[in-house]
C-alpha positions, 0 to 999 in steps of 0.5 A: 198491045202497044208498048211504044205508047209509053215512049216519048218522041225523043225516046222513040227516035233514039230507040230507032237510031240505036236499033239501026246501029245494033242492026249494023253491028249484028250484020258486021257492017261497023266496028263500034259498039260490038260489045254493047251488053244490050246486043247480047239479047239479040246475039243469043237468038237463033237468028239475030238479024231477023230478031233485030228486024222484028224489033225495029219493025215494031218501032217503025209501026209505032212511029207510023201511028204517030205520023213519023217518017222513019225509013222503012227501007232500012229494015226487013219489015216482013220478018216474022220471029217464032222464038221470043227473047227472054228478059228478066222481070226485074230488068224489064221493071228497071227499064220502065222505071228508068223511062219514067225517071227520064220522062220526069225531066224531058216530057212531063206530059208523057210522064203524067200519062204513065206515072201511075202505071206499074206494069208495061207491055213489052215489045212483043219480041220479048217475054218475061222470065223470073230474074234480077236486074242484069249484071251489065246494067249500069243502074241508078241506085234510087231506081234500083232500090225501087225494084229490089224493094218491090 
């Protein structure tokens, strides 16, 4: 399972940088972005710092496969998590369709590789539960319609 293979290079770098910012927020080392809704996924876990480190470790390994040189010293790569973070089925599908939407514009080769895929492997830290798109998600109407109409 390699969920990172769906992400283009710009997306992978963005996820790494945003994840590092989320880590700082969770550690109380910055005052910005403390109320970002995506952080709630990690805040609700038993150990948010271990959870974000595990998430970033998976991103780091995908970057390594691509010969990127992300700074391993910024995370605890040995973190092991026993509990998974729930993500609703429609939220996961929405995020995948949003990725496809963005790739149409910024990386047509990567888009062509995933356009016909209708199910994505999630980062192994997450698991799917039944449910709709999260209330906090700022949706793009045409993508939301795809998900709701199924």
